[in-house]
C-alpha positions as CSV (number, residue, x, y, z in Angstrom):
1,M,0.0,0.0,0.0
2,T,1.4,3.4,-1.0
3,R,0.2,6.9,0.0
4,G,-0.3,9.8,-2.3
5,R,-1.9,13.1,-3.0
6,I,-3.0,15.2,-6.0
7,Y,-2.3,18.9,-6.6
8,L,-4.0,20.9,-9.3
9,F,-3.4,24.4,-10.6
10,D,-6.5,25.7,-12.4
11,V,-6.8,28.3,-15.2
12,K,-7.2,31.1,-12.7
13,G,-4.0,30.1,-11.0
14,N,-5.6,28.7,-7.8
15,C,-4.1,25.5,-6.4
16,Y,-6.0,22.6,-4.8
17,K,-4.7,19.5,-3.1
18,T,-6.5,16.4,-2.0
19,G,-6.2,14.7,1.4
20,Q,-3.6,12.0,1.7
21,L,-5.0,8.8,0.0
22,L,-4.0,5.3,0.8
23,S,-4.2,2.6,-1.9
24,D,-1.6,1.7,-4.5
25,M,-0.8,5.3,-5.5
26,Y,2.1,4.3,-7.7
27,P,1.7,4.9,-11.5
28,E,2.5,1.4,-12.9
29,L,-0.2,-0.9,-14.3
30,P,-2.2,-3.0,-13.7
31,H,-2.8,-2.1,-10.0
32,G,-1.3,1.4,-9.7
33,H,-4.0,4.1,-9.5
34,G,-1.6,6.8,-10.6
35,C,-2.3,5.9,-14.3
36,H,-6.0,6.7,-13.7
37,I,-5.0,10.1,-12.4
38,I,-2.7,10.8,-15.4
39,A,-5.4,9.5,-17.8
40,A,-8.0,11.9,-16.3
41,F,-5.6,14.9,-16.7
42,L,-4.5,14.0,-20.3
43,S,-8.2,13.5,-21.3
44,R,-9.0,16.9,-19.8
45,Q,-11.4,15.6,-17.2
46,L,-9.5,17.4,-14.5
47,R,-9.4,21.2,-15.1
48,N,-10.4,22.9,-11.8
49,G,-11.2,22.3,-8.1
50,N,-14.7,21.1,-8.7
51,D,-13.5,18.5,-11.2
52,L,-10.8,17.3,-8.8
53,K,-13.3,17.1,-5.9
54,K,-15.8,15.0,-7.9
55,Y,-13.0,12.8,-9.2
56,T,-11.5,12.2,-5.8
57,I,-14.8,11.4,-4.2
58,N,-15.6,8.9,-6.9
59,A,-12.1,7.4,-6.7
60,Y,-12.3,7.4,-2.9
61,E,-15.4,5.3,-3.1
62,N,-14.0,2.9,-5.7
63,W,-10.3,2.5,-4.9
64,F,-9.0,4.1,-1.7
65,D,-9.3,2.4,1.7
66,H,-9.5,5.7,3.6
67,L,-7.8,9.0,4.1
68,I,-4.7,8.5,6.3
69,D,-5.8,11.3,8.6
70,G,-9.5,10.9,9.3
71,D,-9.8,14.7,10.1
72,E,-8.3,15.7,6.7
73,E,-10.6,17.2,4.1
74,I,-11.1,15.4,0.7
75,L,-10.0,18.7,-1.0
76,T,-8.6,22.0,0.2
77,E,-7.5,25.2,-1.6
78,I,-4.0,26.3,-0.9
79,E,-4.1,29.9,0.4
80,D,-1.0,31.1,-1.5
81,P,-0.8,29.3,-4.9
82,D,2.6,31.0,-5.5
83,R,4.1,29.4,-2.4
84,V,3.1,25.7,-2.7
85,V,5.3,23.5,-0.6
86,I,5.6,19.8,-0.9
87,S,7.6,18.2,1.9
88,G,8.7,15.2,-0.1
89,I,8.5,13.1,3.0
90,M,5.0,12.1,3.9
91,D,3.6,11.1,0.5
92,D,5.1,8.1,-1.5
93,Y,3.7,9.7,-4.7
94,S,2.5,13.2,-5.5
95,Y,0.7,14.0,-8.8
96,I,1.0,17.7,-9.8
97,L,-1.3,18.8,-12.6
98,N,-0.9,22.2,-14.3
99,C,-4.1,23.4,-16.0
100,S,-3.2,27.1,-15.5
101,G,-1.9,27.9,-18.9
102,K,1.4,29.1,-17.6
103,E,4.4,27.7,-15.8
104,K,4.3,27.4,-12.0
105,R,7.0,27.1,-9.4
106,L,6.8,25.2,-6.2
107,S,9.1,24.0,-3.4
108,V,9.8,20.3,-3.1
109,G,11.9,19.5,-0.1
110,D,14.8,22.0,-0.3
111,A,14.6,22.5,-4.0
112,E,12.5,24.5,-6.4
113,L,10.5,22.7,-9.1
114,V,9.1,24.3,-12.3
115,I,6.0,22.7,-13.8
116,Y,5.2,23.9,-17.3
117,K,1.7,24.5,-18.7
118,D,-0.3,21.4,-19.7
119,E,2.1,19.2,-17.8
120,V,1.8,16.6,-15.1
121,I,4.7,15.8,-12.8
122,V,4.9,12.6,-10.7
123,L,7.0,12.7,-7.6
124,N,8.2,9.7,-5.6
125,F,8.7,11.4,-2.3
126,S,10.9,14.4,-3.5
127,Q,12.3,12.8,-6.7
128,T,10.7,13.5,-10.1
129,V,10.0,10.2,-11.7
130,M,7.8,11.3,-14.6
131,R,7.0,14.5,-16.5
132,I,4.3,14.3,-19.2
133,H,3.1,17.1,-21.4
134,R,-0.5,17.0,-22.6
135,G,-0.8,17.1,-26.4
136,R,-3.6,17.8,-28.8
137,E,-7.3,17.1,-27.8
138,K,-7.4,14.3,-30.4
139,A,-4.8,11.6,-30.3
140,T,-3.8,8.6,-32.4
141,V,-3.4,5.1,-31.1
142,E,-1.9,2.2,-33.2
143,L,-2.9,-1.4,-32.4
144,V,-1.7,-4.6,-33.9
145,D,-3.5,-8.0,-34.2
146,S,-4.0,-9.4,-30.6
147,E,-4.2,-5.8,-29.3
148,I,-7.1,-5.1,-31.7
149,Y,-9.0,-8.3,-30.6
150,T,-8.4,-7.6,-27.0
151,C,-9.7,-4.1,-27.2
152,I,-12.8,-5.2,-29.1
153,D,-13.5,-8.0,-26.6
154,A,-13.0,-5.5,-23.7
155,L,-15.4,-3.0,-25.2
156,D,-17.9,-5.8,-25.9
157,T,-17.7,-7.1,-22.3
158,Y,-18.0,-3.6,-20.9
159,N,-21.2,-2.7,-22.8
160,R,-22.8,-6.1,-22.1
161,L,-22.4,-5.6,-18.4
162,F,-24.1,-2.2,-18.7
163,I,-27.2,-3.9,-20.3
164,G,-27.3,-6.8,-17.9
165,Q,-25.6,-9.6,-19.8
166,Y,-23.7,-10.9,-16.8
167,D,-23.3,-14.3,-18.4
168,I,-20.5,-12.8,-20.5
169,I,-18.2,-13.1,-17.5
170,D,-18.4,-16.9,-17.3
171,S,-18.5,-17.2,-21.1
172,N,-15.2,-15.4,-21.4
173,L,-13.6,-17.3,-18.6
174,R,-14.8,-20.6,-19.9
175,M,-12.7,-20.1,-23.1
176,R,-9.6,-21.1,-21.1
177,T,-8.1,-24.5,-21.5
178,D,-6.6,-24.7,-18.0
179,L,-9.8,-24.8,-16.0
180,D,-10.5,-27.9,-13.9
181,E,-13.8,-29.7,-13.2
182,R,-14.6,-27.5,-10.2
183,F,-15.3,-24.6,-12.6
184,Y,-18.0,-26.5,-14.4
185,D,-19.4,-28.1,-11.2
186,E,-20.3,-24.7,-9.9
187,D,-21.9,-23.3,-13.1
188,N,-25.4,-23.3,-11.7
189,T,-24.3,-21.7,-8.4
190,R,-22.5,-18.8,-10.2
191,C,-25.5,-18.3,-12.5
192,L,-27.9,-17.9,-9.6
193,L,-25.6,-15.4,-7.9
194,Y,-25.2,-13.4,-11.1
195,E,-29.0,-13.4,-11.5
196,A,-29.4,-12.2,-7.9
197,M,-26.9,-9.4,-8.5
198,R,-28.7,-8.3,-11.7
199,S,-32.1,-8.4,-10.0
200,R,-30.9,-5.6,-7.7
201,V,-28.8,-3.6,-10.1
202,F,-31.7,-3.5,-12.6
203,K,-34.6,-3.7,-10.1
204,N,-36.3,-0.7,-11.7
205,S,-36.0,-1.9,-15.2
206,S,-37.9,-4.3,-17.4
207,I,-35.4,-7.1,-17.2
208,A,-35.3,-7.5,-13.4
209,K,-37.5,-10.6,-13.3
210,Y,-35.9,-12.5,-16.3
211,D,-32.9,-14.8,-16.5
212,L,-29.5,-13.8,-17.8
213,R,-30.5,-14.3,-21.4
214,A,-32.6,-11.1,-21.3
215,S,-31.0,-7.6,-21.5
216,L,-31.9,-4.0,-21.9
217,G,-30.7,-3.9,-25.4
218,I,-27.7,-1.7,-26.4
219,W,-29.9,1.1,-27.9
220,S,-32.6,1.1,-25.2
221,D,-33.4,4.5,-23.7
222,E,-32.6,2.9,-20.3
223,T,-29.0,2.0,-21.4
224,D,-26.1,4.1,-20.1
225,D,-24.6,6.3,-22.8
226,R,-21.1,4.9,-21.9
227,A,-22.3,1.5,-23.1
228,K,-23.6,3.0,-26.4
229,C,-20.4,4.9,-27.0
230,S,-18.4,1.7,-26.2
231,Y,-20.5,-0.2,-28.7
232,D,-19.9,2.5,-31.3
233,I,-16.1,2.2,-30.9
234,Q,-16.4,-1.6,-31.0
235,Q,-18.4,-1.5,-34.2
236,V,-16.0,0.7,-36.1
237,M,-12.9,-1.2,-35.0
238,R,-14.3,-4.6,-35.9
239,Y,-15.7,-3.4,-39.2
240,K,-12.4,-1.9,-40.3
241,D,-10.5,-5.0,-39.1
242,A,-12.9,-7.4,-40.9
243,Y,-12.6,-5.7,-44.3
244,C,-8.8,-5.3,-44.0
245,R,-8.5,-9.1,-43.5
246,H,-11.3,-10.0,-46.0
247,P,-11.7,-7.2,-48.5
248,E,-14.2,-9.4,-50.4
249,G,-16.6,-9.0,-47.5
250,G,-18.5,-11.5,-45.5
251,Y,-21.8,-12.3,-43.7
252,T,-21.0,-12.0,-40.0
253,V,-21.9,-9.0,-37.8
254,N,-18.4,-7.7,-38.3
255,F,-19.1,-6.6,-41.9
256,R,-22.2,-4.6,-41.0
257,D,-22.0,-0.8,-41.4
258,P,-21.6,0.8,-37.9
259,M,-24.7,2.5,-36.5
260,I,-23.5,5.3,-34.3
261,K,-26.0,5.9,-31.5
262,G,-23.9,7.3,-28.6
263,K,-23.3,11.0,-27.9
264,L,-19.7,11.0,-29.0
265,P,-18.6,11.4,-32.6
266,E,-17.6,8.4,-34.6
267,I,-13.9,7.5,-34.1
268,E,-11.6,7.8,-37.1
269,C,-10.1,4.4,-37.9
270,E,-7.9,3.0,-40.7
271,C,-6.4,-0.5,-41.1
272,R,-3.5,-1.8,-43.2
273,L,-1.7,-5.0,-43.7
274,K,1.9,-5.3,-42.9
275,E,3.3,-8.7,-43.9
276,E,0.8,-11.0,-42.1
277,S,-0.3,-8.6,-39.4
278,V,-3.2,-6.0,-39.4
279,I,-2.3,-2.6,-38.0
280,E,-5.2,-0.5,-36.9
281,T,-4.8,3.3,-36.4
282,I,-7.6,5.1,-34.5
283,S,-8.0,8.8,-33.8
284,I,-9.8,9.4,-30.5
285,T,-10.9,12.2,-28.2
286,G,-10.1,12.2,-24.5
287,R,-13.6,11.0,-23.8
288,H,-13.2,8.0,-26.2
289,A,-9.9,7.2,-24.5
290,Q,-11.5,7.2,-21.1
291,I,-14.3,4.8,-22.1
292,M,-11.7,2.5,-23.8
293,D,-9.5,2.6,-20.7
294,D,-12.4,1.9,-18.4
295,A,-13.4,-1.1,-20.5
296,L,-9.9,-2.5,-20.5
297,Y,-9.6,-1.9,-16.7
298,I,-12.8,-3.9,-16.1
299,Y,-11.7,-6.6,-18.6
300,G,-8.4,-6.9,-16.7
301,L,-10.2,-7.2,-13.3
302,L,-12.4,-10.0,-14.7
303,N,-9.3,-11.7,-16.1
304,Q,-8.0,-11.6,-12.5
305,Y,-11.3,-13.0,-11.2
306,S,-11.8,-9.8,-9.2
307,I,-15.5,-9.7,-9.6
308,R,-16.2,-7.4,-6.7
309,R,-13.7,-4.8,-7.8
310,A,-15.2,-4.9,-11.3
311,F,-18.7,-4.4,-10.0
312,E,-17.7,-1.5,-7.8
313,Y,-17.5,0.4,-11.1
314,F,-21.2,-0.2,-11.9
315,T,-22.9,-0.1,-8.5
316,K,-22.5,1.0,-4.8
317,D,-25.2,-1.5,-3.6
318,P,-23.6,-3.3,-0.6
319,I,-25.7,-6.5,-1.2
320,V,-24.6,-6.7,-4.8
321,L,-21.0,-6.2,-3.8
322,E,-21.3,-8.8,-1.1
323,I,-22.6,-11.3,-3.6
324,A,-19.7,-10.4,-5.9
325,G,-17.4,-11.1,-3.0
326,I,-18.9,-14.6,-2.8
327,L,-18.2,-15.1,-6.5
328,N,-14.6,-14.1,-5.9
329,R,-14.3,-17.0,-3.4
330,L,-15.9,-19.4,-5.9
331,Y,-13.3,-18.4,-8.5
332,S,-10.4,-18.7,-5.9
333,G,-7.7,-21.0,-7.0
334,F,-8.0,-20.3,-10.7
335,K,-5.1,-18.4,-12.3
336,M,-5.5,-15.4,-14.5
337,N,-4.4,-15.5,-18.1
338,A,-1.0,-13.9,-17.7
339,A,-0.5,-13.4,-21.5
340,L,-3.8,-11.7,-21.8
341,Q,-3.1,-9.4,-18.9
342,R,0.2,-8.3,-20.5
343,I,-1.8,-7.4,-23.7
344,I,-4.4,-5.5,-21.6
345,D,-1.8,-3.5,-19.8
346,R,0.1,-2.7,-23.0
347,V,-3.1,-1.5,-24.8
348,R,-4.1,0.6,-21.7
349,K,-0.7,2.3,-21.7
350,K,-1.1,3.1,-25.4
351,I,-4.5,4.6,-24.8
352,I,-3.8,6.4,-21.6
353,F,-0.7,8.1,-23.0
354,A,-2.0,8.7,-26.5
355,G,-1.0,12.3,-27.5
356,A,1.2,12.7,-24.5
357,V,4.8,13.8,-24.7
358,F,7.2,12.4,-22.2
359,V,9.8,14.8,-20.9
360,K,13.1,13.4,-19.9
361,T,13.8,13.6,-16.2
362,E,17.2,13.9,-14.6
């Protein structure tokens, strides 16, 4: 467990800092929460104190065990933004975000640190370990073969969970060849537990009383727009990939023209063959990137059999999360697909840092 804190300079030059947070505050994937903070800055979700407060409250509910000091506020404004002091002792990691439009100076330990506009600095105690400059609002990501399939599968799983198709979890896990008989012996038990969870998450919807074969439908008025946008991205990616591999066309759903129904614009996507590999280049906004990263994050948790942590993204219902914890125990003993997890982490890094410029640190 590592401690950390977030600092943010807004466009007016004000500076805010969060309380000290406890829970894997290092920046490395798959478990470090620092990448989420960096991703939120790069995708322009964090611009002012209100953004940071909402973000921290949401993150606090989902990730962080507690504030180290129970009397400390979630967010405070630093009285003199021109005299920001970071001790470099109490926090394992500090994330300093500059949205002010101009360079800022602050004291870290006994030294002065300059942070340039549109830059995030990551400190490990008092040492600068990462400097990233935010690039254009639209960024380009290049994916190859297994990365394309993994991203499409992650988006598919993500939007299916939003519409109540919880059977996708077992369907994905069942594809593995190293599962023993215990997995299949408990099929019915897991199915009943997933149905119980869904009956509470969707208790006010039309599908609450049906089994897992029913769903809201991706284009239902009841469906969260994040699911629709996820499906939009998925459609475009699989369509371009399908025609690149089979320019003569085909009859599967992959060859159908994408129908864009979410609130985000359609992503720009091009595919090309290089030797025997397909390379897909997508141009995305920060909001697209956030949905894709969320989908891959959830997909990675499910690959690790962390059902409760995955469902914390979708609901705060304590009974649902308690049932998800029982599912964790039913899956205990099964190993995650390590090769798949490496691909997930690699794609997440590409998406999180798309459009970012890394600045060399001393």
